PDB file with one MODEL, atoms N, CA, C and O in Angstrom:
MODEL        1
ATOM      1  N   MET A   1       0.810  -1.187   0.000  1.00  0.00           N
ATOM      2  CA  MET A   1       0.000   0.000   0.000  1.00  0.00           C
ATOM      3  C   MET A   1       0.862   1.264   0.000  1.00  0.00           C
ATOM      4  O   MET A   1       0.526   2.231  -0.684  1.00  0.00           O
ATOM      5  N   ALA A   2       1.952   1.277   0.742  1.00  0.00           N
ATOM      6  CA  ALA A   2       2.789   2.470   0.818  1.00  0.00           C
ATOM      7  C   ALA A   2       3.381   2.820  -0.543  1.00  0.00           C
ATOM      8  O   ALA A   2       3.546   3.998  -0.861  1.00  0.00           O
ATOM      9  N   LYS A   3       3.697   1.820  -1.340  1.00  0.00           N
ATOM     10  CA  LYS A   3       4.248   2.078  -2.670  1.00  0.00           C
ATOM     11  C   LYS A   3       3.225   2.786  -3.553  1.00  0.00           C
ATOM     12  O   LYS A   3       3.600   3.511  -4.475  1.00  0.00           O
ATOM     13  N   GLY A   4       1.963   2.586  -3.285  1.00  0.00           N
ATOM     14  CA  GLY A   4       0.908   3.212  -4.049  1.00  0.00           C
ATOM     15  C   GLY A   4       0.879   4.730  -3.899  1.00  0.00           C
ATOM     16  O   GLY A   4       0.320   5.418  -4.753  1.00  0.00           O
ATOM     17  N   LEU A   5       1.473   5.267  -2.825  1.00  0.00           N
ATOM     18  CA  LEU A   5       1.495   6.712  -2.635  1.00  0.00           C
ATOM     19  C   LEU A   5       2.280   7.417  -3.741  1.00  0.00           C
ATOM     20  O   LEU A   5       2.004   8.575  -4.054  1.00  0.00           O
ATOM     21  N   LYS A   6       3.251   6.731  -4.331  1.00  0.00           N
ATOM     22  CA  LYS A   6       4.020   7.325  -5.425  1.00  0.00           C
ATOM     23  C   LYS A   6       3.131   7.597  -6.633  1.00  0.00           C
ATOM     24  O   LYS A   6       3.363   8.545  -7.384  1.00  0.00           O
ATOM     25  N   LEU A   7       2.129   6.772  -6.809  1.00  0.00           N
ATOM     26  CA  LEU A   7       1.255   6.876  -7.973  1.00  0.00           C
ATOM     27  C   LEU A   7      -0.066   7.577  -7.647  1.00  0.00           C
ATOM     28  O   LEU A   7      -0.964   7.635  -8.487  1.00  0.00           O
ATOM     29  N   ALA A   8      -0.180   8.098  -6.448  1.00  0.00           N
ATOM     30  CA  ALA A   8      -1.432   8.704  -6.009  1.00  0.00           C
ATOM     31  C   ALA A   8      -1.708  10.018  -6.722  1.00  0.00           C
ATOM     32  O   ALA A   8      -0.820  10.619  -7.328  1.00  0.00           O
ATOM     33  N   ARG A   9      -2.954  10.446  -6.636  1.00  0.00           N
ATOM     34  CA  ARG A   9      -3.350  11.734  -7.194  1.00  0.00           C
ATOM     35  C   ARG A   9      -2.589  12.848  -6.476  1.00  0.00           C
ATOM     36  O   ARG A   9      -2.144  12.662  -5.344  1.00  0.00           O
ATOM     37  N   PRO A  10      -2.436  14.001  -7.124  1.00  0.00           N
ATOM     38  CA  PRO A  10      -1.701  15.126  -6.514  1.00  0.00           C
ATOM     39  C   PRO A  10      -2.204  15.485  -5.121  1.00  0.00           C
ATOM     40  O   PRO A  10      -1.434  15.931  -4.270  1.00  0.00           O
ATOM     41  N   ARG A  11      -3.473  15.291  -4.899  1.00  0.00           N
ATOM     42  CA  ARG A  11      -4.065  15.596  -3.584  1.00  0.00           C
ATOM     43  C   ARG A  11      -3.376  14.823  -2.455  1.00  0.00           C
ATOM     44  O   ARG A  11      -3.309  15.309  -1.326  1.00  0.00           O
ATOM     45  N   TYR A  12      -2.873  13.643  -2.749  1.00  0.00           N
ATOM     46  CA  TYR A  12      -2.289  12.774  -1.728  1.00  0.00           C
ATOM     47  C   TYR A  12      -0.763  12.709  -1.789  1.00  0.00           C
ATOM     48  O   TYR A  12      -0.161  11.927  -1.052  1.00  0.00           O
ATOM     49  N   LYS A  13      -0.130  13.494  -2.633  1.00  0.00           N
ATOM     50  CA  LYS A  13       1.318  13.405  -2.826  1.00  0.00           C
ATOM     51  C   LYS A  13       2.124  13.778  -1.580  1.00  0.00           C
ATOM     52  O   LYS A  13       3.244  13.297  -1.409  1.00  0.00           O
ATOM     53  N   GLU A  14       1.580  14.616  -0.718  1.00  0.00           N
ATOM     54  CA  GLU A  14       2.330  15.074   0.453  1.00  0.00           C
ATOM     55  C   GLU A  14       2.168  14.171   1.668  1.00  0.00           C
ATOM     56  O   GLU A  14       2.664  14.496   2.747  1.00  0.00           O
ATOM     57  N   ILE A  15       1.492  13.064   1.513  1.00  0.00           N
ATOM     58  CA  ILE A  15       1.303  12.125   2.613  1.00  0.00           C
ATOM     59  C   ILE A  15       2.545  11.252   2.727  1.00  0.00           C
ATOM     60  O   ILE A  15       3.086  10.795   1.720  1.00  0.00           O
ATOM     61  N   SER A  16       2.990  11.025   3.951  1.00  0.00           N
ATOM     62  CA  SER A  16       4.123  10.127   4.170  1.00  0.00           C
ATOM     63  C   SER A  16       3.764   9.154   5.295  1.00  0.00           C
ATOM     64  O   SER A  16       2.825   9.372   6.060  1.00  0.00           O
ATOM     65  N   ILE A  17       4.528   8.095   5.365  1.00  0.00           N
ATOM     66  CA  ILE A  17       4.312   7.075   6.381  1.00  0.00           C
ATOM     67  C   ILE A  17       5.572   6.980   7.223  1.00  0.00           C
ATOM     68  O   ILE A  17       6.680   6.921   6.690  1.00  0.00           O
ATOM     69  N   ALA A  18       5.404   6.965   8.531  1.00  0.00           N
ATOM     70  CA  ALA A  18       6.538   6.876   9.446  1.00  0.00           C
ATOM     71  C   ALA A  18       6.245   5.811  10.504  1.00  0.00           C
ATOM     72  O   ALA A  18       5.091   5.480  10.777  1.00  0.00           O
ATOM     73  N   HIS A  19       7.314   5.289  11.088  1.00  0.00           N
ATOM     74  CA  HIS A  19       7.171   4.299  12.152  1.00  0.00           C
ATOM     75  C   HIS A  19       6.678   4.970  13.423  1.00  0.00           C
ATOM     76  O   HIS A  19       7.028   6.117  13.703  1.00  0.00           O
ATOM     77  N   ASP A  20       5.876   4.264  14.180  1.00  0.00           N
ATOM     78  CA  ASP A  20       5.526   4.716  15.522  1.00  0.00           C
ATOM     79  C   ASP A  20       6.691   4.357  16.420  1.00  0.00           C
ATOM     80  O   ASP A  20       7.128   3.206  16.445  1.00  0.00           O
ATOM     81  N   LEU A  21       7.194   5.328  17.152  1.00  0.00           N
ATOM     82  CA  LEU A  21       8.328   5.092  18.031  1.00  0.00           C
ATOM     83  C   LEU A  21       7.903   5.275  19.480  1.00  0.00           C
ATOM     84  O   LEU A  21       7.050   6.106  19.790  1.00  0.00           O
ATOM     85  N   THR A  22       8.507   4.491  20.358  1.00  0.00           N
ATOM     86  CA  THR A  22       8.265   4.664  21.780  1.00  0.00           C
ATOM     87  C   THR A  22       9.002   5.928  22.228  1.00  0.00           C
ATOM     88  O   THR A  22       9.894   6.400  21.523  1.00  0.00           O
ATOM     89  N   PRO A  23       8.644   6.480  23.386  1.00  0.00           N
ATOM     90  CA  PRO A  23       9.374   7.657  23.878  1.00  0.00           C
ATOM     91  C   PRO A  23      10.881   7.399  24.000  1.00  0.00           C
ATOM     92  O   PRO A  23      11.680   8.294  23.722  1.00  0.00           O
ATOM     93  N   GLN A  24      11.275   6.203  24.408  1.00  0.00           N
ATOM     94  CA  GLN A  24      12.691   5.868  24.530  1.00  0.00           C
ATOM     95  C   GLN A  24      13.361   5.856  23.158  1.00  0.00           C
ATOM     96  O   GLN A  24      14.478   6.354  23.013  1.00  0.00           O
ATOM     97  N   GLN A  25      12.698   5.298  22.160  1.00  0.00           N
ATOM     98  CA  GLN A  25      13.249   5.272  20.807  1.00  0.00           C
ATOM     99  C   GLN A  25      13.381   6.690  20.253  1.00  0.00           C
ATOM    100  O   GLN A  25      14.382   7.014  19.614  1.00  0.00           O
ATOM    101  N   ARG A  26      12.377   7.536  20.494  1.00  0.00           N
ATOM    102  CA  ARG A  26      12.443   8.923  20.018  1.00  0.00           C
ATOM    103  C   ARG A  26      13.622   9.657  20.638  1.00  0.00           C
ATOM    104  O   ARG A  26      14.325  10.392  19.945  1.00  0.00           O
ATOM    105  N   GLU A  27      13.846   9.468  21.933  1.00  0.00           N
ATOM    106  CA  GLU A  27      14.978  10.106  22.604  1.00  0.00           C
ATOM    107  C   GLU A  27      16.304   9.614  22.026  1.00  0.00           C
ATOM    108  O   GLU A  27      17.229  10.399  21.819  1.00  0.00           O
ATOM    109  N   SER A  28      16.388   8.317  21.770  1.00  0.00           N
ATOM    110  CA  SER A  28      17.596   7.741  21.191  1.00  0.00           C
ATOM    111  C   SER A  28      17.867   8.332  19.811  1.00  0.00           C
ATOM    112  O   SER A  28      19.008   8.671  19.497  1.00  0.00           O
ATOM    113  N   VAL A  29      16.836   8.458  18.989  1.00  0.00           N
ATOM    114  CA  VAL A  29      16.983   9.027  17.644  1.00  0.00           C
ATOM    115  C   VAL A  29      17.416  10.485  17.741  1.00  0.00           C
ATOM    116  O   VAL A  29      18.297  10.919  16.998  1.00  0.00           O
ATOM    117  N   LYS A  30      16.808  11.244  18.646  1.00  0.00           N
ATOM    118  CA  LYS A  30      17.177  12.658  18.830  1.00  0.00           C
ATOM    119  C   LYS A  30      18.652  12.784  19.216  1.00  0.00           C
ATOM    120  O   LYS A  30      19.365  13.646  18.700  1.00  0.00           O
ATOM    121  N   GLU A  31      19.093  11.934  20.109  1.00  0.00           N
ATOM    122  CA  GLU A  31      20.483  11.990  20.572  1.00  0.00           C
ATOM    123  C   GLU A  31      21.454  11.648  19.444  1.00  0.00           C
ATOM    124  O   GLU A  31      22.475  12.316  19.281  1.00  0.00           O
ATOM    125  N   VAL A  32      21.146  10.626  18.677  1.00  0.00           N
ATOM    126  CA  VAL A  32      22.000  10.244  17.551  1.00  0.00           C
ATOM    127  C   VAL A  32      22.074  11.392  16.542  1.00  0.00           C
ATOM    128  O   VAL A  32      23.158  11.732  16.067  1.00  0.00           O
ATOM    129  N   ARG A  33      20.925  11.988  16.214  1.00  0.00           N
ATOM    130  CA  ARG A  33      20.884  13.094  15.255  1.00  0.00           C
ATOM    131  C   ARG A  33      21.660  14.304  15.785  1.00  0.00           C
ATOM    132  O   ARG A  33      22.403  14.939  15.038  1.00  0.00           O
ATOM    133  N   ARG A  34      21.487  14.624  17.075  1.00  0.00           N
ATOM    134  CA  ARG A  34      22.179  15.765  17.674  1.00  0.00           C
ATOM    135  C   ARG A  34      23.695  15.589  17.614  1.00  0.00           C
ATOM    136  O   ARG A  34      24.419  16.515  17.250  1.00  0.00           O
ATOM    137  N   LYS A  35      24.172  14.389  17.974  1.00  0.00           N
ATOM    138  CA  LYS A  35      25.608  14.121  17.929  1.00  0.00           C
ATOM    139  C   LYS A  35      26.139  14.238  16.502  1.00  0.00           C
ATOM    140  O   LYS A  35      27.203  14.817  16.281  1.00  0.00           O
ATOM    141  N   ALA A  36      25.407  13.696  15.540  1.00  0.00           N
ATOM    142  CA  ALA A  36      25.835  13.755  14.137  1.00  0.00           C
ATOM    143  C   ALA A  36      25.872  15.200  13.645  1.00  0.00           C
ATOM    144  O   ALA A  36      26.798  15.584  12.931  1.00  0.00           O
ATOM    145  N   MET A  37      24.886  15.995  14.015  1.00  0.00           N
ATOM    146  CA  MET A  37      24.853  17.399  13.600  1.00  0.00           C
ATOM    147  C   MET A  37      25.996  18.178  14.245  1.00  0.00           C
ATOM    148  O   MET A  37      26.610  19.023  13.593  1.00  0.00           O
ATOM    149  N   ASP A  38      26.287  17.904  15.516  1.00  0.00           N
ATOM    150  CA  ASP A  38      27.409  18.564  16.185  1.00  0.00           C
ATOM    151  C   ASP A  38      28.735  18.236  15.497  1.00  0.00           C
ATOM    152  O   ASP A  38      29.559  19.124  15.275  1.00  0.00           O
ATOM    153  N   GLU A  39      28.937  16.961  15.161  1.00  0.00           N
ATOM    154  CA  GLU A  39      30.163  16.551  14.464  1.00  0.00           C
ATOM    155  C   GLU A  39      30.265  17.221  13.104  1.00  0.00           C
ATOM    156  O   GLU A  39      31.342  17.665  12.706  1.00  0.00           O
ATOM    157  N   LEU A  40      29.157  17.296  12.395  1.00  0.00           N
ATOM    158  CA  LEU A  40      29.134  17.925  11.080  1.00  0.00           C
ATOM    159  C   LEU A  40      29.480  19.413  11.182  1.00  0.00           C
ATOM    160  O   LEU A  40      30.258  19.924  10.377  1.00  0.00           O
ATOM    161  N   GLN A  41      28.912  20.100  12.159  1.00  0.00           N
ATOM    162  CA  GLN A  41      29.203  21.520  12.338  1.00  0.00           C
ATOM    163  C   GLN A  41      30.667  21.748  12.680  1.00  0.00           C
ATOM    164  O   GLN A  41      31.277  22.696  12.186  1.00  0.00           O
ATOM    165  N   GLU A  42      31.237  20.888  13.520  1.00  0.00           N
ATOM    166  CA  GLU A  42      32.661  21.002  13.857  1.00  0.00           C
ATOM    167  C   GLU A  42      33.522  20.832  12.608  1.00  0.00           C
ATOM    168  O   GLU A  42      34.459  21.600  12.393  1.00  0.00           O
ATOM    169  N   GLU A  43      33.213  19.838  11.790  1.00  0.00           N
ATOM    170  CA  GLU A  43      33.967  19.602  10.559  1.00  0.00           C
ATOM    171  C   GLU A  43      33.843  20.776   9.601  1.00  0.00           C
ATOM    172  O   GLU A  43      34.823  21.168   8.967  1.00  0.00           O
ATOM    173  N   GLN A  44      32.648  21.336   9.492  1.00  0.00           N
ATOM    174  CA  GLN A  44      32.432  22.455   8.590  1.00  0.00           C
ATOM    175  C   GLN A  44      33.178  23.698   9.067  1.00  0.00           C
ATOM    176  O   GLN A  44      33.650  24.491   8.252  1.00  0.00           O
ATOM    177  N   GLN A  45      33.285  23.871  10.381  1.00  0.00           N
ATOM    178  CA  GLN A  45      34.038  25.007  10.918  1.00  0.00           C
ATOM    179  C   GLN A  45      35.530  24.839  10.645  1.00  0.00           C
ATOM    180  O   GLN A  45      36.214  25.810  10.323  1.00  0.00           O
ATOM    181  N   LYS A  46      36.041  23.608  10.772  1.00  0.00           N
ATOM    182  CA  LYS A  46      37.449  23.332  10.479  1.00  0.00           C
ATOM    183  C   LYS A  46      37.759  23.580   9.013  1.00  0.00           C
ATOM    184  O   LYS A  46      38.803  24.136   8.673  1.00  0.00           O
ATOM    185  N   ASP A  47      36.835  23.161   8.142  1.00  0.00           N
ATOM    186  CA  ASP A  47      37.037  23.242   6.696  1.00  0.00           C
ATOM    187  C   ASP A  47      36.408  24.496   6.098  1.00  0.00           C
ATOM    188  O   ASP A  47      36.049  24.497   4.921  1.00  0.00           O
ATOM    189  N   ALA A  48      36.268  25.551   6.877  1.00  0.00           N
ATOM    190  CA  ALA A  48      35.589  26.758   6.404  1.00  0.00           C
ATOM    191  C   ALA A  48      36.264  27.343   5.167  1.00  0.00           C
ATOM    192  O   ALA A  48      35.577  27.909   4.316  1.00  0.00           O
ATOM    193  N   GLY A  49      37.580  27.226   5.039  1.00  0.00           N
ATOM    194  CA  GLY A  49      38.296  27.778   3.888  1.00  0.00           C
ATOM    195  C   GLY A  49      38.319  26.856   2.694  1.00  0.00           C
ATOM    196  O   GLY A  49      38.736  27.265   1.610  1.00  0.00           O
ATOM    197  N   SER A  50      37.879  25.617   2.863  1.00  0.00           N
ATOM    198  CA  SER A  50      37.900  24.642   1.765  1.00  0.00           C
ATOM    199  C   SER A  50      36.787  24.910   0.774  1.00  0.00           C
ATOM    200  O   SER A  50      35.879  25.701   1.029  1.00  0.00           O
ATOM    201  N   ALA A  51      36.874  24.238  -0.361  1.00  0.00           N
ATOM    202  CA  ALA A  51      35.824  24.342  -1.367  1.00  0.00           C
ATOM    203  C   ALA A  51      34.536  23.733  -0.831  1.00  0.00           C
ATOM    204  O   ALA A  51      34.574  22.858   0.034  1.00  0.00           O
ATOM    205  N   ASN A  52      33.411  24.188  -1.335  1.00  0.00           N
ATOM    206  CA  ASN A  52      32.110  23.680  -0.918  1.00  0.00           C
ATOM    207  C   ASN A  52      31.994  22.204  -1.283  1.00  0.00           C
ATOM    208  O   ASN A  52      32.216  21.826  -2.434  1.00  0.00           O
ATOM    209  N   LYS A  53      31.649  21.380  -0.314  1.00  0.00           N
ATOM    210  CA  LYS A  53      31.537  19.940  -0.544  1.00  0.00           C
ATOM    211  C   LYS A  53      30.107  19.527  -0.850  1.00  0.00           C
ATOM    212  O   LYS A  53      29.830  18.335  -0.979  1.00  0.00           O
ATOM    213  N   GLY A  54      29.188  20.485  -0.971  1.00  0.00           N
ATOM    214  CA  GLY A  54      27.796  20.166  -1.257  1.00  0.00           C
ATOM    215  C   GLY A  54      26.955  20.203  -0.001  1.00  0.00           C
ATOM    216  O   GLY A  54      27.465  20.401   1.102  1.00  0.00           O
ATOM    217  N   ASN A  55      25.695  20.017  -0.175  1.00  0.00           N
ATOM    218  CA  ASN A  55      24.765  19.996   0.951  1.00  0.00           C
ATOM    219  C   ASN A  55      24.786  18.616   1.595  1.00  0.00           C
ATOM    220  O   ASN A  55      24.809  17.594   0.909  1.00  0.00           O
ATOM    221  N   VAL A  56      24.779  18.605   2.916  1.00  0.00           N
ATOM    222  CA  VAL A  56      24.812  17.341   3.651  1.00  0.00           C
ATOM    223  C   VAL A  56      23.530  17.208   4.449  1.00  0.00           C
ATOM    224  O   VAL A  56      23.139  18.119   5.178  1.00  0.00           O
ATOM    225  N   ARG A  57      22.884  16.064   4.304  1.00  0.00           N
ATOM    226  CA  ARG A  57      21.706  15.734   5.104  1.00  0.00           C
ATOM    227  C   ARG A  57      22.073  14.619   6.055  1.00  0.00           C
ATOM    228  O   ARG A  57      22.826  13.712   5.702  1.00  0.00           O
ATOM    229  N   ILE A  58      21.544  14.686   7.254  1.00  0.00           N
ATOM    230  CA  ILE A  58      21.729  13.626   8.239  1.00  0.00           C
ATOM    231  C   ILE A  58      20.434  12.828   8.292  1.00  0.00           C
ATOM    232  O   ILE A  58      19.363  13.380   8.544  1.00  0.00           O
ATOM    233  N   ILE A  59      20.540  11.529   8.052  1.00  0.00           N
ATOM    234  CA  ILE A  59      19.386  10.641   8.126  1.00  0.00           C
ATOM    235  C   ILE A  59      19.686   9.592   9.189  1.00  0.00           C
ATOM    236  O   ILE A  59      20.756   8.984   9.188  1.00  0.00           O
ATOM    237  N   VAL A  60      18.745   9.385  10.087  1.00  0.00           N
ATOM    238  CA  VAL A  60      18.920   8.372  11.129  1.00  0.00           C
ATOM    239  C   VAL A  60      18.216   7.103  10.663  1.00  0.00           C
ATOM    240  O   VAL A  60      17.010   7.101  10.421  1.00  0.00           O
ATOM    241  N   VAL A  61      18.983   6.029  10.542  1.00  0.00           N
ATOM    242  CA  VAL A  61      18.445   4.738  10.115  1.00  0.00           C
ATOM    243  C   VAL A  61      18.402   3.793  11.308  1.00  0.00           C
ATOM    244  O   VAL A  61      19.118   3.981  12.292  1.00  0.00           O
ATOM    245  N   GLY A  62      17.565   2.788  11.208  1.00  0.00           N
ATOM    246  CA  GLY A  62      17.444   1.818  12.300  1.00  0.00           C
ATOM    247  C   GLY A  62      16.723   2.401  13.495  1.00  0.00           C
ATOM    248  O   GLY A  62      17.020   2.059  14.640  1.00  0.00           O
ATOM    249  N   GLN A  63      15.767   3.289  13.227  1.00  0.00           N
ATOM    250  CA  GLN A  63      15.078   3.968  14.317  1.00  0.00           C
ATOM    251  C   GLN A  63      14.320   3.022  15.226  1.00  0.00           C
ATOM    252  O   GLN A  63      14.206   3.277  16.425  1.00  0.00           O
ATOM    253  N   THR A  64      13.803   1.941  14.682  1.00  0.00           N
ATOM    254  CA  THR A  64      13.027   1.017  15.508  1.00  0.00           C
ATOM    255  C   THR A  64      13.911  -0.048  16.158  1.00  0.00           C
ATOM    256  O   THR A  64      13.423  -0.863  16.941  1.00  0.00           O
ATOM    257  N   SER A  65      15.198  -0.047  15.840  1.00  0.00           N
ATOM    258  CA  SER A  65      16.105  -1.008  16.458  1.00  0.00           C
ATOM    259  C   SER A  65      16.663  -0.430  17.761  1.00  0.00           C
ATOM    260  O   SER A  65      16.369   0.710  18.122  1.00  0.00           O
ATOM    261  N   SER A  66      17.449  -1.210  18.440  1.00  0.00           N
ATOM    262  CA  SER A  66      18.032  -0.737  19.692  1.00  0.00           C
ATOM    263  C   SER A  66      19.253   0.149  19.459  1.00  0.00           C
ATOM    264  O   SER A  66      19.717   0.817  20.383  1.00  0.00           O
ATOM    265  N   LYS A  67      19.785   0.161  18.213  1.00  0.00           N
ATOM    266  CA  LYS A  67      20.974   0.964  17.926  1.00  0.00           C
ATOM    267  C   LYS A  67      20.807   1.771  16.634  1.00  0.00           C
ATOM    268  O   LYS A  67      21.341   1.392  15.592  1.00  0.00           O
ATOM    269  N   PRO A  68      20.067   2.883  16.702  1.00  0.00           N
ATOM    270  CA  PRO A  68      19.965   3.714  15.502  1.00  0.00           C
ATOM    271  C   PRO A  68      21.314   4.355  15.195  1.00  0.00           C
ATOM    272  O   PRO A  68      22.128   4.558  16.097  1.00  0.00           O
ATOM    273  N   ARG A  69      21.552   4.674  13.925  1.00  0.00           N
ATOM    274  CA  ARG A  69      22.806   5.315  13.549  1.00  0.00           C
ATOM    275  C   ARG A  69      22.537   6.386  12.509  1.00  0.00           C
ATOM    276  O   ARG A  69      21.564   6.319  11.758  1.00  0.00           O
ATOM    277  N   ALA A  70      23.413   7.369  12.482  1.00  0.00           N
ATOM    278  CA  ALA A  70      23.266   8.490  11.559  1.00  0.00           C
ATOM    279  C   ALA A  70      24.050   8.193  10.273  1.00  0.00           C
ATOM    280  O   ALA A  70      25.150   7.642  10.310  1.00  0.00           O
ATOM    281  N   VAL A  71      23.457   8.570   9.146  1.00  0.00           N
ATOM    282  CA  VAL A  71      24.085   8.404   7.842  1.00  0.00           C
ATOM    283  C   VAL A  71      24.089   9.777   7.176  1.00  0.00           C
ATOM    284  O   VAL A  71      23.087  10.491   7.190  1.00  0.00           O
ATOM    285  N   ARG A  72      25.224  10.128   6.599  1.00  0.00           N
ATOM    286  CA  ARG A  72      25.327  11.385   5.863  1.00  0.00           C
ATOM    287  C   ARG A  72      25.044  11.159   4.404  1.00  0.00           C
ATOM    288  O   ARG A  72      25.563  10.226   3.790  1.00  0.00           O
ATOM    289  N   VAL A  73      24.209  12.028   3.850  1.00  0.00           N
ATOM    290  CA  VAL A  73      23.897  11.974   2.429  1.00  0.00           C
ATOM    291  C   VAL A  73      24.337  13.311   1.845  1.00  0.00           C
ATOM    292  O   VAL A  73      23.845  14.362   2.256  1.00  0.00           O
ATOM    293  N   VAL A  74      25.259  13.274   0.891  1.00  0.00           N
ATOM    294  CA  VAL A  74      25.783  14.497   0.291  1.00  0.00           C
ATOM    295  C   VAL A  74      25.150  14.702  -1.074  1.00  0.00           C
ATOM    296  O   VAL A  74      25.205  13.823  -1.934  1.00  0.00           O
ATOM    297  N   ALA A  75      24.551  15.868  -1.266  1.00  0.00           N
ATOM    298  CA  ALA A  75      23.965  16.231  -2.550  1.00  0.00           C
ATOM    299  C   ALA A  75      24.860  17.309  -3.158  1.00  0.00           C
ATOM    300  O   ALA A  75      24.919  18.431  -2.657  1.00  0.00           O
ATOM    301  N   MET A  76      25.545  16.967  -4.224  1.00  0.00           N
ATOM    302  CA  MET A  76      26.425  17.928  -4.885  1.00  0.00           C
ATOM    303  C   MET A  76      25.581  18.906  -5.687  1.00  0.00           C
ATOM    304  O   MET A  76      24.685  18.517  -6.435  1.00  0.00           O
ATOM    305  N   VAL A  77      25.886  20.170  -5.514  1.00  0.00           N
ATOM    306  CA  VAL A  77      25.119  21.210  -6.223  1.00  0.00           C
ATOM    307  C   VAL A  77      25.948  21.789  -7.331  1.00  0.00           C
ATOM    308  O   VAL A  77      25.487  22.678  -8.047  1.00  0.00           O
TER     309      VAL A  77
ENDMDL
END
């Protein structure tokens, strides 16, 4: 059913599906994301004089597991 959202009418294009997380899982995901963002900001401050490396997004995977982890996705512009 979730795959059907790609083919849905424009009215439904902005609908997304997400996992229900327990309060503990949400806190864990927030902490992982915060640490990853802090590390990214530190690296960007160090490399302030370097060439632009593109836009970086932080995505937390494994949210429903006991060990979520952050993944960096770089979009070159």
